[in-house]
N, C-alpha and C positions, 0 to 999 in steps of 0.2 A: 566803218569810218564814214564820217559825214561829208568829207570833201577831200580834195587833193592836198597832199602834204605840201606846206609852204605857200599855199595860195588861199587867201581869204575868200569867203563867199561873195563879198562885194566885188572883189577883183575878178573872180570867176564869172560873175554876172556881166561885168563890163566887157570881158573878153567874148562871152557868148553873144551879147547884143551887137558888138562891133563886127563879129564874123558871121552873124546869122544868115545874111543874104548869100554869102559864098557857101556856107554849109548846106543851106536848103537846096541850092543849085547842084551841089555835089551829090546830095541824096537823090534828087530827081534824075541825075545823069548816070548814077552808078548802075552797073550791069544788073544787079539783083533787083533794085527798086524800079528801074526803068522798065524792066520786063513785067514786073507785077502791075505797074500802072497801065502799061499798054494792054495787058490781058484784061484788066478791069474795064477799060474803055471799050474794048472790042466786044466783050461778052455780057456786060451788065444789062444792056437793053433787051436781051433775050430772057431775062428773069421775069416771070409772070407771077410766081408764087413762092412761098417759103421752100417748097420741095426743090424748085429749080436752083435756089441759092445754095441749099445744103448739099445738093448733088454735085455742084462744081466746087471742088475743094479749094482751088486756087482763088476763086472769087470769095468764097466763104472766109478763108484765112485773111484775105485783104480787108474785107469789111470788119472782121473782128479786130484786126490790128488798128484800123482807123478809129475804132471806138475804145481803144485801150483795153480790149477784152482778150488779149492773146492768152492770158492764163486760163481762159474758159473755153478755148477752142475745142477741147475733147469732150465738152459737155453738150453735144449736139441735141440730145433729147430735151434738155432744159432750155436751150436756145430756141428750139422749135416752139416750145410752149410759151416762151416769152414773146416771140414774134407773132404768134397766133392769138395772143391775149387780147381781150377787150378791156381797155383801161377804164371804160365807163362803169365797169362792174367792180365793186369793192373787193371781191375775193379773187380778182384776176392776178395771176402770178406776177406779172410785171409791176403791179402795185404793191404786192406783198414783199418783193425783194427790196431791201433797203439801199443797195448799191445803186446810185443814180445812173451809172453807165448803161444799165439795161433799159431803163426808160428812155434815155437819150437815143439809143440805137433804135428802139421800137418806134419812136416818133419820126426819126429821120427816114427809116426804111418804109414806113407807112403801110405795112400789110394789115388788112382788116381781120376780123374774127374768122378763123378757119384758114388764115394764111393766104388768102386770095387778094388780087387786085392791088397793083402798085404802078400807077402811070408815071410816077416821078422818075423812074429809071430811064425814061425816054428823053428827059430834059437834060441837055448838055450842061446847063448851069448847075443842076443838082449833081451830076456826075463829077464835075470839077470841084464841087464842094466836098465830096467824099474823098477825092484825091488830095485836096488841100489838108483835110483832117489826117489822112494817112501820113503825109509828108511831115506835118507838124508833130505828129506822134513820134516819128522816127527822130526828129530833131531833139525833142524833149528827152526821149530815152537815151539818146547819145550823150546829152549833157549830164543826165543823171548818172550815167556810167562813169563819168569823170568826177562828179561831185553830187552827192545825194541832195545836199541843201540847195545847190543851184537848180537842180531838177525840180525840187519842191517849189521854189519860187516861180519858175516858169509855169508849173502846173497851177499855182495860185493865181497867176496873172490870167490864165485861161478860164478858170472857174469862178473867181470872186465876183465878177459882174453879174453872174446868174444866181448868186445866193441872195434870196430875198428875206429869208427868216433864219433863225439860228438852227432850226431843224434841218434846213437845207445844208448847213455846214456840218452838223453832227452826223448826218447819214453818210458823209464822205470822210473816211478815216484820215486821208492826207490833209484835207482842209481843216478838220477839227484839231489835228496835231499841230498844224501850222499856226492856227489861231491861239491855241493854248500856249505855244511857245512865245509868240509875238506879244501876247497880253500878260505873260508872266504867271499863268495859272498852273498849279501843280499837276503833274501827270496823274496823281491819285484821284483827281476829279473825274476821271473816266469811270470810276466805280459807282458814281452817283447815277440815279435814274435820269433818263433823257430830259425830263421836264426841269429837274434841278440843275442839270448842266446848262440848259438853255437859259435859265434864270441867272446863273452865275456869269455866263458870257454877256448877257444883256446889261448886267451891272458894270461891266468893264468897258463895253464898247457898243455904240449905236450901230446896229447892223446896216442901217441905211447909208452910213458913211462908206460902205464898200463900193458904192456907186461913184465915189469921188476918187479920181486918179491920184491926187496928191495924198489922200489917206492910204490908198493901196501902196504907194511908194514908201510911206512912213512905216507901214506894217512890214514891208519887205526888209527895210533897213533894220528894224527891231529884230525880226526873225533871224536875219543874217548875223547880227552882233551876238545875240544870245546863243544861237546854235554854235557859232565859232567858240564862244566862251566855254561851252561844254565839251568841246573837242580838244583833248589834251595834245593831239598831234600838231595843233596850229595855235597854241597859246601865244607864241611870239608875234603872230600876225593880228591878234585881236586887241582892239583899242580899249575895250572895257576891262580886259584882264590887265593890260598895261597900266591903266589908271589905278586899278586895285593894287597891283604889285608895287607901284610907286608910292601909293599912300601908306601901305603897310611898312615899306622900307623906311619911309620918312618918319613914321610914327613909332618905329621900333625902339624900345628902351630896355637894354639889358635882357633881350630875348623875350620880353613880354609881348603878347599879341594885342594889337590895338584894333578893335572892331571899327569898321567903317560902313556907311550906308551908301548903296548905289541907287541913284535915281534913274529908273528905266526910261522915263520920258526924256531926261537930259541926255542919256546915252543915245537915244534914238535921234537926237538932233545934232549929234557929233558931225563935224565936217568929214568929207570923204577923204581928206588928205592922209589920215593914218593908214589907209589901205593902199596907198600908192607905193 
């Protein structure tokens, strides 16, 4: 299921945005997360190399969760190689992995070749940046647990400003799926090679527009409307489907199906009222 039954993605987003501050505070204050944050702050400054990080399971798990790599926690051997990689070398593991989360973690932790040297851990501002990432991840995961589409939009908000090329989008499965949906591209396009997919996206949308907050909001709206239209559990809450159903009903004649055309751009500009 893409979202909570009876709640549109647009409404779910408004609820998430309106309650965000309270939810983030609740995460920070909860017994589980407050202990994890306190342990990170207390012990991260003692980490001098990759071995130190991997040896402290609580710290290691915290960092992995902060970079949305919880599903890779048990791959310590690979994580060691990632953190010890030299990204200046074309054959470095961190460069060969297409998932951008690994490079993001590598850059943030700053271990050099061989896994030595990271003075950033002594900087309180750096420490708070990792804590903020951890809390944000918990917030997004919590929203995704209620509605996958709401979680995807929150993820999109976080990642879109950093996407400079279509290859940045395509190497992230969530981002590429989000953009295919928002731009109305067929799912079968994933079978094309990467260069052809990038060209297909480029014909539909100027990647530089992702730097425009208004354009990102427009894409969010399109993604929400189209995703809800595909979710049969929430057809009654979807404006696009209501328009389609009304048009078909009005044009029906003796049981004949009357085809209609939906303008995605027009749907994207629908007022927010239908979701209230």
